[in-house]
Every structure is written in C-alpha cells, then in structure tokens.
C-alpha positions, 0 to 999 in steps of 0.5 A: 096147658101150663108151661114153664118159662125160664130166665136168669140174670146176674148182678155185679154186687150183692146190693138190694137195689141191684137185686131188685132192678135186675129182677125187674129187668128180667121179669119185664123182658120175660113178660114182654117176650111171651105176652104174659098176663098176670092172671095166666100165671099159676106161680113164680119160683125165684132162686138166687145163688148163695152169694145173694142175700141183701134182698128178696128178689120177689120185691121186684115182681111186686112193682108190676101192676096186676101181680099182687096176687101171683104166688111167688117163692124165693129159694136158694140154688144148690151151691155147685162148685164152679157154678155161676155166681151172683145169679138170679133165676126165675121160673114162671108157670104160665097157662098158655097156648104157646107151643113149648118150642116157641116159648122165649126163655131169657138169659141176660148179662153173664147168665147167657152162659147158662143156656147159650142154645136158647139165645136166639136174638138180642133182647132189648133192655 
C-alpha cells in the first residue's frame, strides 16, 4: 500500500540556509516518526509558498544517507490570499503497512495552524 505522509514547516526568512535546515528538520522528524526507509519511498513532493525562492528545499533531502535515488519534485503552492507565508510542505509517497489512521503527519513552527487536528503530541527537535 502506498500512503501519503504530510508535513509542513515555516521559516523566518527567505534564506538558503534556513530553507535547507528547516527541510532537514521536517524530513528527519517525518522519517523518525514513521520509521521510513528510503527504499520504501516512491516519491517526494515539496512545495513552497511564493515568498520562498532562495533555495530548492530538495537540497535538504539529499543530505540524508540512502536518499540519493528517491525521486523528488519541488513546486509552488497556489497563492491563496491570506494563506500561511514562508511555508515548506512535504508529501512523501511511502510503501507501508501502517494504517492510514496511524500515520504520523508532522506540522512544525507556524505550520501547526494548517492541521491542528493532526497535532497529537509534541514532536522532539
């Protein structure tokens, strides 16, 4: 079964280092919370709001061992008026036996407002 695992995080400023670090933090948390192995990942979509253009967040994923061959695509979010700014969103498509209700979606920093219904516990940094 392929499951979608979602996550999002915000950055304070549109700076390359902040974008890469935030992406790494979010991915590390998603990987740890869901026990994800790179060989089980079909693909990764990473989107950013239109105010993020200083770096490709996919560079953050490439720092993880074993993730070299995982297909990744970066894209822009729809610029809906009033939407959360400076936000990086990730969708992992993972082959897993975990039931949908037991998937741990991760929302960090200001992105917690996107899905407060999925924030069930404090995620460690």
